[in-house]
C-alpha positions as CSV (number, residue, x, y, z in Angstrom):
1,M,95.8,88.7,107.4
2,I,99.4,89.6,107.3
3,I,101.8,86.9,105.6
4,D,105.4,86.7,106.3
5,A,106.3,85.8,102.6
6,L,109.6,84.5,102.7
7,N,108.9,82.5,105.4
8,Q,105.9,80.6,103.6
9,F,107.6,80.5,100.3
10,L,110.8,79.0,101.7
11,R,108.5,76.3,103.3
12,A,106.7,75.7,99.9
13,Y,110.1,75.8,98.0
14,I,111.8,72.9,100.3
15,V,109.0,70.5,100.3
16,N,106.7,71.0,96.9
17,P,108.2,68.9,94.0
18,T,105.8,70.7,91.2
19,L,107.6,70.9,87.9
20,T,106.5,73.2,85.0
21,P,105.8,71.0,81.5
22,N,109.4,72.3,80.6
23,G,110.6,70.3,83.8
24,V,111.7,73.2,85.6
25,P,111.0,73.1,89.4
26,A,108.1,75.5,90.5
27,G,107.0,74.1,93.8
28,G,108.0,77.4,95.6
29,T,105.4,79.3,93.7
30,V,102.4,76.5,93.6
31,G,103.3,75.7,96.9
32,F,102.8,79.0,98.4
33,L,99.5,79.6,96.3
34,K,98.4,76.3,97.8
35,I,99.0,77.7,101.3
36,L,97.4,80.8,100.4
37,Q,94.2,79.1,99.4
38,K,94.1,77.0,102.4
39,L,94.7,80.0,104.7
40,C,91.7,81.9,102.9
41,R,89.6,78.9,103.3
42,E,90.4,78.7,107.1
43,I,90.8,82.2,108.2
44,K,88.5,84.0,105.7
45,P,90.0,87.3,105.8
46,D,88.6,90.7,104.4
47,K,92.0,91.8,103.5
48,I,95.4,90.3,102.8
49,V,98.8,91.9,103.2
50,I,101.8,90.1,101.9
51,C,105.2,91.4,103.3
52,W,108.7,90.6,101.8
53,D,112.2,91.3,102.8
54,G,113.5,94.2,101.0
55,Q,117.0,93.8,99.1
56,G,119.6,94.5,101.8
57,G,117.0,94.1,104.5
58,S,119.6,93.0,107.1
59,K,122.0,95.7,106.5
60,K,120.9,98.1,109.2
61,R,121.0,95.0,111.9
62,K,124.3,94.0,110.4
63,L,125.7,97.3,111.2
64,I,124.8,96.6,114.9
65,N,126.1,93.3,114.8
66,K,128.2,92.1,111.8
67,N,127.3,88.4,112.5
68,Y,123.6,88.9,112.2
69,K,122.2,86.2,110.2
70,G,125.7,85.0,109.4
71,G,126.7,81.4,108.8
72,R,123.4,80.2,107.5
73,K,123.6,76.9,105.7
74,P,122.4,76.9,102.1
75,L,118.8,75.7,101.8
76,R,118.4,72.0,100.9
77,L,115.6,70.6,99.3
78,N,114.1,67.4,100.6
79,R,114.6,65.8,97.3
80,D,117.3,66.0,94.4
81,I,117.2,68.1,91.6
82,K,119.6,66.2,89.3
83,N,119.2,68.3,86.0
84,L,120.1,71.6,87.8
85,T,123.6,72.7,88.7
86,E,124.1,74.6,92.1
87,E,123.9,78.0,90.0
88,E,120.8,76.9,88.1
89,E,119.2,75.8,91.1
90,L,119.8,79.3,92.7
91,Q,118.5,81.1,89.6
92,N,115.7,79.1,89.7
93,K,114.7,79.9,93.1
94,I,114.8,83.5,92.2
95,W,112.7,82.9,89.2
96,Q,110.2,81.1,91.3
97,Q,110.0,84.4,93.7
98,I,109.8,86.8,90.7
99,R,107.0,84.5,89.1
100,L,105.1,84.2,92.6
101,V,105.0,88.1,92.8
102,D,103.9,88.3,89.2
103,Y,100.7,86.2,90.1
104,L,100.0,87.9,93.7
105,N,99.9,91.2,91.5
106,K,97.1,90.0,89.8
107,F,95.1,89.2,93.0
108,P,93.3,91.7,95.3
109,I,95.8,91.7,98.1
110,T,98.4,94.2,98.9
111,Q,102.2,93.4,98.4
112,L,104.9,95.5,100.5
113,V,108.6,95.2,100.1
114,F,111.1,98.1,100.9
115,E,114.8,98.2,100.1
116,S,117.0,97.6,103.2
117,V,113.9,96.8,105.4
118,E,113.1,93.4,106.7
119,A,109.5,92.0,106.3
120,D,109.5,91.7,110.3
121,D,109.6,95.6,110.7
122,V,107.0,95.9,107.7
123,I,104.8,93.6,109.6
124,S,105.0,95.3,112.9
125,C,104.1,98.6,111.2
126,V,101.1,97.0,109.4
127,C,99.9,95.6,112.6
128,Q,100.1,99.4,114.2
129,L,98.3,101.2,111.4
130,P,95.4,103.4,112.5
131,D,93.0,101.8,109.7
132,F,93.5,98.5,111.4
133,K,92.6,99.6,114.9
134,G,89.6,97.3,115.9
135,W,90.4,94.6,113.4
136,Q,91.6,91.2,114.3
137,K,94.7,90.8,112.7
138,V,96.2,87.1,112.0
139,I,100.0,87.0,111.5
140,I,101.1,84.2,109.3
141,S,104.6,82.8,110.2
142,S,106.5,80.3,112.0
143,D,109.0,82.9,113.4
144,K,108.7,83.3,117.1
145,D,109.9,87.0,116.8
146,F,106.2,87.9,116.4
147,F,105.0,86.7,119.6
148,Q,105.8,90.0,121.0
149,L,103.1,91.7,118.5
150,L,100.6,89.6,120.0
151,D,97.7,91.7,121.9
152,D,94.0,92.0,122.3
153,E,93.7,92.1,118.3
154,T,96.5,90.3,117.2
155,I,97.2,86.7,117.0
156,I,99.5,84.6,115.0
157,Y,99.2,81.3,113.2
158,R,102.2,79.1,112.7
159,P,101.4,76.8,109.6
160,T,104.6,74.6,110.1
161,Q,103.6,74.0,113.6
162,S,99.9,73.8,113.1
163,E,99.5,76.2,116.0
164,V,97.6,79.3,116.9
165,L,98.7,81.4,119.6
166,N,97.2,84.7,121.1
167,K,98.7,86.7,124.2
168,K,96.9,84.9,126.7
169,M,98.3,81.3,125.3
170,V,101.9,82.7,125.0
171,V,101.8,83.6,128.4
172,E,100.6,80.3,129.5
173,K,102.8,78.3,127.1
174,F,106.1,80.4,127.9
175,G,105.3,82.2,131.3
176,I,106.5,85.5,129.3
177,H,104.2,88.1,128.3
178,P,104.1,89.4,124.6
179,T,105.2,92.9,125.9
180,N,108.3,91.3,127.5
181,F,109.0,88.7,124.8
182,A,111.5,90.5,123.0
183,L,113.4,91.2,126.2
184,A,113.1,87.6,127.1
185,R,114.6,86.5,123.7
186,A,117.4,88.9,124.0
187,I,118.5,87.2,127.0
188,V,118.2,83.7,125.6
189,G,119.5,84.8,122.0
190,D,118.6,83.1,118.7
191,K,120.5,80.5,116.8
192,S,118.7,81.0,113.6
193,D,119.8,84.6,113.5
194,N,123.2,83.8,114.9
195,L,122.8,85.7,118.1
196,E,124.2,84.6,121.1
197,G,122.6,84.7,124.5
198,I,123.5,84.4,127.9
199,K,125.1,81.0,128.4
200,G,122.8,78.3,130.0
201,V,119.7,80.5,130.2
202,G,116.7,79.5,127.8
203,L,113.3,80.6,127.8
204,P,112.0,78.2,130.7
205,T,114.9,79.5,132.8
206,V,114.0,82.9,132.1
207,A,110.3,82.3,133.0
208,K,111.4,80.6,136.4
209,R,113.8,83.0,137.4
210,L,112.3,86.1,136.3
211,P,108.6,85.3,136.8
212,F,107.5,89.2,136.6
213,L,107.9,88.9,132.9
214,A,104.7,87.2,132.6
215,E,103.0,90.4,133.7
216,E,101.6,92.8,131.3
217,K,103.7,95.6,132.3
218,T,106.5,96.2,130.1
219,Y,110.0,95.7,132.0
220,T,113.5,97.1,131.0
221,I,116.7,95.5,130.8
222,A,117.9,97.8,133.8
223,E,114.9,96.3,135.8
224,V,116.0,93.0,135.0
225,N,119.6,93.7,135.9
226,E,118.6,95.4,139.2
227,F,116.5,92.4,140.0
228,C,119.3,89.8,139.5
229,K,121.7,92.2,141.4
230,L,119.3,92.2,144.5
231,S,118.6,88.5,144.4
232,N,119.8,86.8,147.7
233,S,120.1,83.6,145.5
234,N,123.6,82.3,144.4
235,L,122.2,81.0,141.0
236,K,124.5,81.3,137.8
237,A,121.6,82.6,135.7
238,Y,121.3,85.8,137.6
239,R,124.8,86.6,137.7
240,H,125.4,85.6,134.1
241,I,122.4,87.9,133.0
242,V,124.2,90.9,134.9
243,E,127.5,90.3,133.3
244,G,126.2,89.9,130.1
245,H,124.2,93.2,130.1
246,D,125.8,94.3,126.9
247,I,124.8,91.1,124.8
248,I,121.3,91.5,126.2
249,K,121.3,95.3,125.2
250,Q,122.6,94.7,121.8
251,N,120.3,91.7,121.1
252,Y,117.1,93.8,122.1
253,Q,118.0,96.2,119.5
254,L,118.2,93.5,116.8
255,M,115.0,91.7,118.1
256,Q,112.4,94.3,119.2
257,L,109.7,95.1,116.8
258,Y,107.7,97.3,119.2
259,S,109.4,100.3,117.5
260,P,109.9,99.0,113.9
261,N,113.3,99.8,112.2
262,I,111.7,101.8,109.3
263,S,111.9,105.2,108.3
264,I,108.9,107.8,108.8
265,Q,108.8,107.9,104.8
266,S,108.4,104.2,104.6
267,K,105.9,103.9,107.1
268,E,103.8,106.6,105.5
269,K,104.3,104.9,102.2
270,I,103.0,101.7,103.9
271,K,100.1,103.3,105.1
272,Y,99.3,104.7,101.5
273,I,99.7,101.6,99.8
274,V,97.4,99.6,102.2
275,K,94.7,102.0,101.9
276,N,94.8,102.7,98.2
277,T,95.7,99.3,96.6
278,K,92.9,98.5,94.0
279,M,91.3,95.1,94.9
280,T,91.4,93.9,91.3
281,F,91.6,90.2,90.2
282,N,92.0,89.1,86.6
283,K,90.8,85.6,86.7
284,T,91.1,84.8,83.1
285,F,94.8,85.8,82.9
286,T,95.5,84.1,86.2
287,N,94.1,80.8,84.5
288,G,96.3,81.4,81.7
289,M,99.6,81.7,83.6
290,M,98.5,78.6,85.7
291,L,98.0,76.4,82.4
292,Q,101.5,77.9,81.1
293,D,103.3,76.8,84.6
294,G,101.6,73.4,84.6
295,F,99.2,73.6,87.4
296,G,96.3,75.0,85.9
297,E,94.2,71.6,86.6
298,I,94.5,72.0,90.5
299,S,91.4,73.3,91.8
300,W,91.4,77.0,92.9
301,S,88.0,77.5,93.7
302,D,88.6,78.4,97.4
303,L,91.1,80.7,96.6
304,F,88.9,82.6,93.7
305,I,85.9,82.6,96.3
306,A,88.1,84.5,98.8
307,F,89.2,87.0,96.3
308,K,85.4,87.6,95.3
309,R,84.5,88.3,99.1
310,I,87.5,90.5,99.4
311,Q,86.6,92.6,96.3
312,Q,83.1,92.8,97.7
313,Y,84.1,93.8,101.0
314,S,86.5,96.4,99.5
315,K,83.5,98.1,97.3
316,L,81.4,98.0,100.5
317,N,84.0,99.9,102.5
């Protein structure tokens, strides 16, 4: 099980109202742990890898497009925290993330974070590790970027949407094969990352006008361009795609995860850490932390059972 950590943390942070005994918000921390427990109960993983965005993770992509992830509105909670200023709320969010990492460090899981590297690239690298060849890999994220990584061994679970997708289901739902999904999204753009696409062209239009993208064969931007140029149709979509070649090319650089934007040295570190992380679990210390933070009375039996199973699997392998 490979978790897009920030994606799930922010989901919990926004909706979970839990406070510590001192009245400090801790919903992101406890909410993430609740999500983790539910995932462990449903998926029953033999190994868990949690991937965080590194500091300055967007830097490399912003060198390609300075507007990448720009203009994002500040997170808004679905409730008021009247006792915190805006700055105190920001510091609290940071504290919650640090506290969550402290918890996860006590668990039999692997955490990965690299400076100037986004979690997307780390997740892609983990999926491609030789050690996981033959494993079923479940990516946990609501992000459509990961559709491109789906194959015979990799699926995605989107908790917010309560949706599980494999490569066949992606083709059936979108009319686009995962091997061509990054190309399709490069044409469409991504508002969440502030990336403009081709005007008037969405994923349904791509699937309808470029039906060959549903094939397992990997197509290139040049082949799409050639198809649009040779089309006898006067449809605006074809003309706009040809005219927007440079936009599509740049978007593809930013969106594709087939070849993750990560150094060889970092790839080797990921391989080493995943292989050598000790699967230890300090239950007593964890219970003490939970009591201190005010959620020790919650039943964590399913989570602890999962940790025991992971430890046992690690010893046997």
